[in-house]
Structure formats: C-alpha cells, structure tokens
C-alpha positions in Angstrom: 97.5 72.7 127.2 95.0 74.0 129.8 97.0 77.2 130.3 97.4 77.6 126.6 93.7 77.4 126.2 93.3 80.3 128.6 95.9 82.4 126.7 94.2 81.7 123.3 91.1 83.5 124.8 93.2 86.6 125.6 91.8 90.0 124.5 95.2 90.7 122.9 95.1 89.5 119.2 98.9 88.9 119.0 98.8 86.8 122.2 96.0 84.8 120.8 97.8 84.2 117.5 101.0 83.2 119.2 99.1 80.8 121.5 97.3 79.2 118.6 100.6 78.8 116.7 102.3 77.0 119.6 99.2 74.9 120.1 99.5 73.8 116.5 103.2 73.0 117.0 102.3 70.9 120.1 99.7 69.0 118.1 102.4 68.4 115.4 104.8 67.1 118.0 102.0 64.7 119.2 101.5 63.6 115.6 98.0 65.0 115.4 98.6 66.6 112.1 95.0 66.9 111.0 94.2 69.0 114.1 97.4 71.0 113.7 96.5 71.8 110.1 93.1 73.2 111.3 94.9 75.4 113.8 97.3 76.8 111.2 94.5 77.3 108.7 92.6 79.3 111.3 95.7 81.5 111.8 96.1 82.0 108.1 92.4 82.8 107.5 91.7 85.0 110.6 95.1 86.6 111.3 96.8 87.0 107.9 98.2 90.3 109.1 100.3 88.5 111.8 104.0 87.9 111.3 103.2 84.3 112.2 100.9 83.8 109.1 103.9 83.0 106.8 105.2 80.5 109.4 101.8 79.0 109.7 101.7 78.4 105.9 105.0 76.5 106.3 103.6 74.5 109.2 100.4 73.8 107.4 102.4 72.4 104.5 104.3 70.1 107.0 101.0 68.9 108.5 99.3 68.4 105.1 102.2 66.2 104.0 102.2 64.2 107.3 98.4 63.7 107.1 98.6 62.9 103.4 96.2 65.5 102.4 97.4 65.9 98.8 95.2 68.8 97.7 96.1 70.9 100.7 99.8 69.9 100.3 99.8 71.3 96.7 97.9 74.4 97.8 100.3 75.3 100.6 103.4 74.4 98.6 102.2 76.8 95.9 101.3 79.5 98.4 104.7 79.2 100.1 106.5 79.3 96.7 104.6 82.4 95.7 105.3 84.1 99.1 109.0 83.3 98.8 109.2 84.7 95.3 107.4 87.9 96.3 109.9 88.3 99.2 112.8 88.4 96.8 111.4 91.4 94.8 113.4 94.5 95.5 
C-alpha cells in the first residue's frame, strides 16, 4: 500500500478519491472493516460530489455489518435505500 499512499496525496481530487476507495477495498479484503469504514466515511464526507460516493455508501454498509456497528449499519442501509429510491424518480 506504499504506492497507494503516494497516490492518495495526489493533487488531482479524483485520483485521491479513487485511491482512497481502493484502499478501503483492500482493508475490507484484509478483514479490517473498522478501518475500511473510516476510509469510506471520509470519501462520503469530503467527496460527496464523486461518482464513487454512492459506491462508498454501499461499502460502508458492508463494513458496518462486518464490524457489527449496528447504528452505522442502520444509517447506511437507510441512506442507500433513499439513494436508490431517488434514482428511480423520472
């Protein structure tokens, strides 16, 4: 993850967001769901404009379930449901 750390510090916002997203996915793969949840929350909070923000909500939900963080699990499930309902509006 050393190279990924360098990319996260890129001056290009979209490169930073994508690097953070994949860092979160790597942490999930390593079963470090609490840390992954923090990474996805950072993307959602700081980069809500990014196309990766909705995917980060989904991944945050997965990590919240895996780390048994019930309040965050409910929050992200509700947020994801609302997002999906808004997407269906013509």
